[in-house]
One Martini backbone bead per residue (centre of mass of N, CA, C, O) as a GRO file, in nm:
protein
   94
    1MET     BB    1  -2.348   0.970  -2.054
    2GLY     BB    2  -2.161   0.922  -1.766
    3VAL     BB    3  -2.147   0.846  -1.408
    4PHE     BB    4  -1.949   0.602  -1.226
    5ARG     BB    5  -1.974   0.482  -0.891
    6TYR     BB    6  -1.731   0.317  -0.672
    7ASP     BB    7  -1.718   0.234  -0.310
    8SER     BB    8  -1.515   0.000  -0.394
    9LYS     BB    9  -1.215  -0.156  -0.465
   10TYR     BB   10  -1.382  -0.421  -0.574
   11ALA     BB   11  -1.513  -0.252  -0.759
   12ALA     BB   12  -1.625  -0.229  -1.107
   13PRO     BB   13  -1.648  -0.218  -1.409
   14THR     BB   14  -1.803  -0.351  -1.643
   15LYS     BB   15  -1.757  -0.529  -1.916
   16GLU     BB   16  -1.914  -0.339  -2.100
   17GLN     BB   17  -1.766  -0.079  -2.017
   18ARG     BB   18  -1.483  -0.169  -2.095
   19GLU     BB   19  -1.549  -0.231  -2.399
   20ARG     BB   20  -1.666   0.059  -2.466
   21TYR     BB   21  -1.451   0.276  -2.307
   22MET     BB   22  -1.171   0.095  -2.227
   23GLN     BB   23  -1.020   0.168  -2.507
   24GLY     BB   24  -0.724   0.190  -2.633
   25GLU     BB   25  -0.565   0.447  -2.573
   26LEU     BB   26  -0.358   0.553  -2.294
   27GLU     BB   27  -0.342   0.772  -1.998
   28GLU     BB   28  -0.124   0.795  -1.715
   29HIS     BB   29  -0.182   0.925  -1.377
   30ILE     BB   30  -0.008   1.025  -1.076
   31PHE     BB   31  -0.117   1.087  -0.737
   32GLY     BB   32   0.022   1.179  -0.460
   33ASP     BB   33   0.246   1.081  -0.225
   34ASP     BB   34   0.170   0.748  -0.277
   35GLY     BB   35  -0.002   0.701  -0.542
   36GLU     BB   36  -0.332   0.677  -0.474
   37ILE     BB   37  -0.387   0.836  -0.745
   38VAL     BB   38  -0.557   0.742  -1.053
   39LEU     BB   39  -0.538   0.845  -1.398
   40ILE     BB   40  -0.736   0.735  -1.681
   41LEU     BB   41  -0.711   0.801  -2.026
   42TYR     BB   42  -0.943   0.793  -2.280
   43ASP     BB   43  -1.115   0.863  -2.552
   44GLU     BB   44  -1.424   0.804  -2.393
   45ALA     BB   45  -1.266   0.820  -2.106
   46ALA     BB   46  -1.248   0.827  -1.737
   47TYR     BB   47  -1.035   0.694  -1.470
   48LEU     BB   48  -1.078   0.699  -1.113
   49LYS     BB   49  -0.842   0.623  -0.845
   50ASP     BB   50  -0.878   0.561  -0.483
   51ASP     BB   51  -0.695   0.376  -0.259
   52HIS     BB   52  -0.752   0.511   0.016
   53GLU     BB   53  -1.086   0.511  -0.021
   54GLY     BB   54  -1.196   0.304  -0.254
   55VAL     BB   55  -1.245   0.475  -0.519
   56ARG     BB   56  -1.442   0.465  -0.825
   57ILE     BB   57  -1.444   0.649  -1.148
   58LEU     BB   58  -1.657   0.674  -1.437
   59PHE     BB   59  -1.612   0.868  -1.731
   60THR     BB   60  -1.846   0.939  -1.990
   61GLY     BB   61  -1.796   1.116  -2.237
   62ILE     BB   62  -1.723   1.434  -2.314
   63HIS     BB   63  -1.865   1.593  -2.079
   64ASP     BB   64  -1.797   1.398  -1.835
   65LYS     BB   65  -1.487   1.386  -1.872
   66GLN     BB   66  -1.438   1.686  -1.769
   67LYS     BB   67  -1.506   1.622  -1.455
   68VAL     BB   68  -1.238   1.488  -1.352
   69HIS     BB   69  -1.080   1.742  -1.257
   70ASP     BB   70  -1.264   1.822  -1.021
   71GLU     BB   71  -1.241   1.549  -0.868
   72LEU     BB   72  -0.936   1.547  -0.837
   73ARG     BB   73  -0.912   1.809  -0.676
   74ARG     BB   74  -1.089   1.717  -0.441
   75MET     BB   75  -0.917   1.474  -0.354
   76LEU     BB   76  -0.653   1.627  -0.298
   77GLU     BB   77  -0.771   1.817  -0.082
   78GLU     BB   78  -0.872   1.596   0.111
   79HIS     BB   79  -0.596   1.470   0.168
   80GLU     BB   80  -0.463   1.725   0.280
   81GLN     BB   81  -0.659   1.771   0.518
   82LYS     BB   82  -0.606   1.498   0.661
   83LYS     BB   83  -0.304   1.558   0.720
   84GLN     BB   84  -0.357   1.830   0.895
   85ARG     BB   85  -0.527   1.669   1.075
   86PRO     BB   86  -0.598   1.545   1.348
   87ASP     BB   87  -0.702   1.303   1.519
   88GLU     BB   88  -1.047   1.278   1.589
   89PHE     BB   89  -0.974   1.019   1.747
   90SER     BB   90  -0.972   0.864   2.070
   91HIS     BB   91  -0.873   0.679   2.313
   92GLY     BB   92  -0.982   0.600   2.637
   93ASN     BB   93  -0.668   0.542   2.750
   94ARG     BB   94  -0.553   0.857   2.722
   0.00000   0.00000   0.00000
């Protein structure tokens, strides 16, 4: 069906998408040290929220829903790498 990416934590799936895909029973999983990544599984969709980066991704349909695991793994690895790296920028008065 499709993958819909929202690059702002204030953006969200449309009302039509919520009514069509995000209905019925759900299963919620929380990841990350501070619980900043939330995966919500529906019958026909998967919704992935990264509160640290402000990204939301809606995976719809059987084939695209399977992609959520790869994206979740990528997000977790990215968060881990950011924790291990020192701050890449420093202030000029240091």
